[in-house]
Gaussian input, Z-matrix of N, CA and C with variables (Angstrom, degrees):
# hf/3-21g

backbone

0 1
 N
 C     1     B1
 C     2     B2     1     A1
 N     3     B3     2     A2     1     D1
 C     4     B4     3     A3     2     D2
 C     5     B5     4     A4     3     D3
 N     6     B6     5     A5     4     D4
 C     7     B7     6     A6     5     D5
 C     8     B8     7     A7     6     D6
 N     9     B9     8     A8     7     D7
 C    10    B10     9     A9     8     D8
 C    11    B11    10    A10     9     D9
 N    12    B12    11    A11    10    D10
 C    13    B13    12    A12    11    D11
 C    14    B14    13    A13    12    D12
 N    15    B15    14    A14    13    D13
 C    16    B16    15    A15    14    D14
 C    17    B17    16    A16    15    D15
 N    18    B18    17    A17    16    D16
 C    19    B19    18    A18    17    D17
 C    20    B20    19    A19    18    D18
 N    21    B21    20    A20    19    D19
 C    22    B22    21    A21    20    D20
 C    23    B23    22    A22    21    D21
 N    24    B24    23    A23    22    D22
 C    25    B25    24    A24    23    D23
 C    26    B26    25    A25    24    D24
 N    27    B27    26    A26    25    D25
 C    28    B28    27    A27    26    D26
 C    29    B29    28    A28    27    D27
 N    30    B30    29    A29    28    D28
 C    31    B31    30    A30    29    D29
 C    32    B32    31    A31    30    D30
 N    33    B33    32    A32    31    D31
 C    34    B34    33    A33    32    D32
 C    35    B35    34    A34    33    D33
 N    36    B36    35    A35    34    D34
 C    37    B37    36    A36    35    D35
 C    38    B38    37    A37    36    D36
 N    39    B39    38    A38    37    D37
 C    40    B40    39    A39    38    D38
 C    41    B41    40    A40    39    D39
 N    42    B42    41    A41    40    D40
 C    43    B43    42    A42    41    D41
 C    44    B44    43    A43    42    D42
 N    45    B45    44    A44    43    D43
 C    46    B46    45    A45    44    D44
 C    47    B47    46    A46    45    D45
 N    48    B48    47    A47    46    D46
 C    49    B49    48    A48    47    D47
 C    50    B50    49    A49    48    D48
 N    51    B51    50    A50    49    D49
 C    52    B52    51    A51    50    D50
 C    53    B53    52    A52    51    D51
 N    54    B54    53    A53    52    D52
 C    55    B55    54    A54    53    D53
 C    56    B56    55    A55    54    D54
 N    57    B57    56    A56    55    D55
 C    58    B58    57    A57    56    D56
 C    59    B59    58    A58    57    D57
 N    60    B60    59    A59    58    D58
 C    61    B61    60    A60    59    D59
 C    62    B62    61    A61    60    D60
 N    63    B63    62    A62    61    D61
 C    64    B64    63    A63    62    D62
 C    65    B65    64    A64    63    D63
 N    66    B66    65    A65    64    D64
 C    67    B67    66    A66    65    D65
 C    68    B68    67    A67    66    D66
 N    69    B69    68    A68    67    D67
 C    70    B70    69    A69    68    D68
 C    71    B71    70    A70    69    D69
 N    72    B72    71    A71    70    D70
 C    73    B73    72    A72    71    D71
 C    74    B74    73    A73    72    D72
 N    75    B75    74    A74    73    D73
 C    76    B76    75    A75    74    D74
 C    77    B77    76    A76    75    D75
 N    78    B78    77    A77    76    D76
 C    79    B79    78    A78    77    D77
 C    80    B80    79    A79    78    D78
 N    81    B81    80    A80    79    D79
 C    82    B82    81    A81    80    D80
 C    83    B83    82    A82    81    D81
 N    84    B84    83    A83    82    D82
 C    85    B85    84    A84    83    D83
 C    86    B86    85    A85    84    D84
 N    87    B87    86    A86    85    D85
 C    88    B88    87    A87    86    D86
 C    89    B89    88    A88    87    D87
 N    90    B90    89    A89    88    D88
 C    91    B91    90    A90    89    D89
 C    92    B92    91    A91    90    D90
 N    93    B93    92    A92    91    D91
 C    94    B94    93    A93    92    D92
 C    95    B95    94    A94    93    D93
 N    96    B96    95    A95    94    D94
 C    97    B97    96    A96    95    D95
 C    98    B98    97    A97    96    D96
 N    99    B99    98    A98    97    D97
 C   100   B100    99    A99    98    D98
 C   101   B101   100   A100    99    D99
 N   102   B102   101   A101   100   D100
 C   103   B103   102   A102   101   D101
 C   104   B104   103   A103   102   D102
 N   105   B105   104   A104   103   D103
 C   106   B106   105   A105   104   D104
 C   107   B107   106   A106   105   D105
 N   108   B108   107   A107   106   D106
 C   109   B109   108   A108   107   D107
 C   110   B110   109   A109   108   D108
 N   111   B111   110   A110   109   D109
 C   112   B112   111   A111   110   D110
 C   113   B113   112   A112   111   D111
 N   114   B114   113   A113   112   D112
 C   115   B115   114   A114   113   D113
 C   116   B116   115   A115   114   D114
 N   117   B117   116   A116   115   D115
 C   118   B118   117   A117   116   D116
 C   119   B119   118   A118   117   D117
 N   120   B120   119   A119   118   D118
 C   121   B121   120   A120   119   D119
 C   122   B122   121   A121   120   D120
 N   123   B123   122   A122   121   D121
 C   124   B124   123   A123   122   D122
 C   125   B125   124   A124   123   D123
 N   126   B126   125   A125   124   D124
 C   127   B127   126   A126   125   D125
 C   128   B128   127   A127   126   D126
 N   129   B129   128   A128   127   D127
 C   130   B130   129   A129   128   D128
 C   131   B131   130   A130   129   D129
 N   132   B132   131   A131   130   D130
 C   133   B133   132   A132   131   D131
 C   134   B134   133   A133   132   D132
 N   135   B135   134   A134   133   D133
 C   136   B136   135   A135   134   D134
 C   137   B137   136   A136   135   D135
 N   138   B138   137   A137   136   D136
 C   139   B139   138   A138   137   D137
 C   140   B140   139   A139   138   D138

   B1=1.4284
   B2=1.5380
   B3=1.3078
   B4=1.4878
   B5=1.5422
   B6=1.3715
   B7=1.4699
   B8=1.5584
   B9=1.3310
   B10=1.5246
   B11=1.4875
   B12=1.2973
   B13=1.5070
   B14=1.5480
   B15=1.3409
   B16=1.4274
   B17=1.5094
   B18=1.3179
   B19=1.4894
   B20=1.4967
   B21=1.3114
   B22=1.4172
   B23=1.5858
   B24=1.2905
   B25=1.4063
   B26=1.4719
   B27=1.3409
   B28=1.5045
   B29=1.5298
   B30=1.2460
   B31=1.4972
   B32=1.5228
   B33=1.3978
   B34=1.4424
   B35=1.5560
   B36=1.2929
   B37=1.4523
   B38=1.4704
   B39=1.3671
   B40=1.4427
   B41=1.6065
   B42=1.3297
   B43=1.4111
   B44=1.4901
   B45=1.3130
   B46=1.4671
   B47=1.5122
   B48=1.2811
   B49=1.5514
   B50=1.5738
   B51=1.3031
   B52=1.3610
   B53=1.5334
   B54=1.3049
   B55=1.5006
   B56=1.4594
   B57=1.3742
   B58=1.4961
   B59=1.5513
   B60=1.2376
   B61=1.5144
   B62=1.5555
   B63=1.3859
   B64=1.4746
   B65=1.5176
   B66=1.3357
   B67=1.4817
   B68=1.5536
   B69=1.2971
   B70=1.4411
   B71=1.5127
   B72=1.2892
   B73=1.4651
   B74=1.4622
   B75=1.3303
   B76=1.5317
   B77=1.4865
   B78=1.4037
   B79=1.6103
   B80=1.4850
   B81=1.3173
   B82=1.4726
   B83=1.6312
   B84=1.2697
   B85=1.4494
   B86=1.5349
   B87=1.3687
   B88=1.4587
   B89=1.6412
   B90=1.2967
   B91=1.4183
   B92=1.5873
   B93=1.3838
   B94=1.4177
   B95=1.4830
   B96=1.3912
   B97=1.4877
   B98=1.5094
   B99=1.3416
   B100=1.4452
   B101=1.5201
   B102=1.3164
   B103=1.4122
   B104=1.5729
   B105=1.3067
   B106=1.3475
   B107=1.5724
   B108=1.3431
   B109=1.4273
   B110=1.5998
   B111=1.3123
   B112=1.5076
   B113=1.4828
   B114=1.3709
   B115=1.5076
   B116=1.4125
   B117=1.3150
   B118=1.4312
   B119=1.4844
   B120=1.3365
   B121=1.5361
   B122=1.5857
   B123=1.3128
   B124=1.5227
   B125=1.4994
   B126=1.3318
   B127=1.5696
   B128=1.4882
   B129=1.3353
   B130=1.5016
   B131=1.4742
   B132=1.3075
   B133=1.4770
   B134=1.5477
   B135=1.2915
   B136=1.4909
   B137=1.6032
   B138=1.3273
   B139=1.4974
   B140=1.4352
   A1=106.79
   A2=113.54
   A3=119.69
   A4=108.10
   A5=112.45
   A6=114.90
   A7=106.05
   A8=116.53
   A9=120.99
   A10=105.34
   A11=116.58
   A12=125.17
   A13=105.37
   A14=115.85
   A15=123.85
   A16=109.10
   A17=118.18
   A18=124.25
   A19=114.21
   A20=115.58
   A21=122.83
   A22=111.32
   A23=116.82
   A24=116.47
   A25=115.79
   A26=118.87
   A27=122.63
   A28=109.99
   A29=114.59
   A30=120.59
   A31=110.54
   A32=114.69
   A33=119.70
   A34=110.36
   A35=116.07
   A36=122.50
   A37=110.00
   A38=119.51
   A39=118.73
   A40=111.04
   A41=115.14
   A42=120.86
   A43=113.14
   A44=119.30
   A45=126.96
   A46=112.61
   A47=115.23
   A48=121.49
   A49=105.19
   A50=116.04
   A51=120.95
   A52=115.27
   A53=118.00
   A54=125.51
   A55=104.82
   A56=110.70
   A57=120.72
   A58=106.46
   A59=121.18
   A60=127.70
   A61=107.66
   A62=111.27
   A63=118.50
   A64=107.85
   A65=114.12
   A66=119.89
   A67=105.93
   A68=113.68
   A69=121.94
   A70=111.26
   A71=113.66
   A72=122.85
   A73=110.25
   A74=116.78
   A75=121.19
   A76=108.53
   A77=114.58
   A78=122.37
   A79=111.85
   A80=122.53
   A81=121.45
   A82=107.37
   A83=117.49
   A84=123.30
   A85=107.69
   A86=115.95
   A87=116.93
   A88=109.23
   A89=115.18
   A90=116.79
   A91=109.17
   A92=114.72
   A93=118.14
   A94=104.91
   A95=112.42
   A96=121.88
   A97=115.36
   A98=122.08
   A99=121.24
   A100=108.50
   A101=115.78
   A102=123.20
   A103=104.55
   A104=121.50
   A105=126.85
   A106=113.10
   A107=116.79
   A108=116.25
   A109=110.51
   A110=115.35
   A111=115.39
   A112=110.99
   A113=117.78
   A114=119.50
   A115=113.40
   A116=121.72
   A117=123.82
   A118=114.29
   A119=112.72
   A120=117.67
   A121=109.98
   A122=113.67
   A123=116.01
   A124=109.56
   A125=117.45
   A126=119.07
   A127=112.31
   A128=117.96
   A129=122.48
   A130=112.01
   A131=118.78
   A132=120.26
   A133=114.43
   A134=117.44
   A135=122.79
   A136=106.48
   A137=117.86
   A138=119.57
   A139=106.26
   D1=138.53
   D2=178.17
   D3=-115.14
   D4=134.79
   D5=179.73
   D6=-118.40
   D7=133.87
   D8=-175.81
   D9=-129.52
   D10=133.15
   D11=174.74
   D12=-100.89
   D13=112.57
   D14=-175.90
   D15=-105.92
   D16=126.25
   D17=173.20
   D18=-115.35
   D19=-10.66
   D20=177.42
   D21=-66.22
   D22=106.44
   D23=-174.08
   D24=-63.48
   D25=-30.99
   D26=170.99
   D27=-51.93
   D28=-52.94
   D29=-175.35
   D30=-64.87
   D31=-40.61
   D32=178.92
   D33=-60.47
   D34=-40.96
   D35=-176.98
   D36=-67.83
   D37=-25.62
   D38=-178.72
   D39=-65.53
   D40=-17.72
   D41=175.44
   D42=-89.78
   D43=-3.44
   D44=-179.77
   D45=80.34
   D46=15.46
   D47=-174.72
   D48=-80.31
   D49=127.91
   D50=178.64
   D51=-113.42
   D52=-9.85
   D53=178.03
   D54=-138.28
   D55=149.07
   D56=-178.60
   D57=-112.40
   D58=159.81
   D59=-5.64
   D60=-75.90
   D61=161.01
   D62=177.67
   D63=-136.93
   D64=155.51
   D65=176.45
   D66=-128.17
   D67=129.89
   D68=172.07
   D69=-119.30
   D70=127.13
   D71=-179.97
   D72=-120.24
   D73=116.67
   D74=175.63
   D75=60.61
   D76=44.72
   D77=179.93
   D78=65.84
   D79=12.22
   D80=-179.19
   D81=-118.83
   D82=130.27
   D83=-179.74
   D84=-73.43
   D85=120.96
   D86=-173.61
   D87=-116.96
   D88=-15.76
   D89=176.61
   D90=-152.54
   D91=139.67
   D92=-179.41
   D93=-144.77
   D94=138.35
   D95=166.86
   D96=75.11
   D97=15.40
   D98=179.75
   D99=-144.98
   D100=150.45
   D101=179.38
   D102=-92.62
   D103=119.77
   D104=-174.83
   D105=-95.38
   D106=149.31
   D107=172.87
   D108=-71.86
   D109=158.52
   D110=-176.25
   D111=-58.72
   D112=-38.41
   D113=176.29
   D114=-57.74
   D115=-38.66
   D116=179.19
   D117=-67.66
   D118=-41.48
   D119=175.79
   D120=-61.09
   D121=-44.18
   D122=179.56
   D123=-58.67
   D124=-45.47
   D125=175.51
   D126=-53.78
   D127=-47.79
   D128=177.26
   D129=-57.06
   D130=-44.62
   D131=-179.73
   D132=-70.55
   D133=-21.32
   D134=-176.52
   D135=-80.95
   D136=-25.43
   D137=-169.04
   D138=-69.91

């Protein structure tokens, strides 16, 4: 699994994300605009 931290707004907007933070898993936006608990992030990554 590769994790990438993106701060380039142009690249962020390619995903249609308008508020931060956001999580993208396998090129699909799975969370936008909220800070998640560690356990919630782990669940998203396991899907």
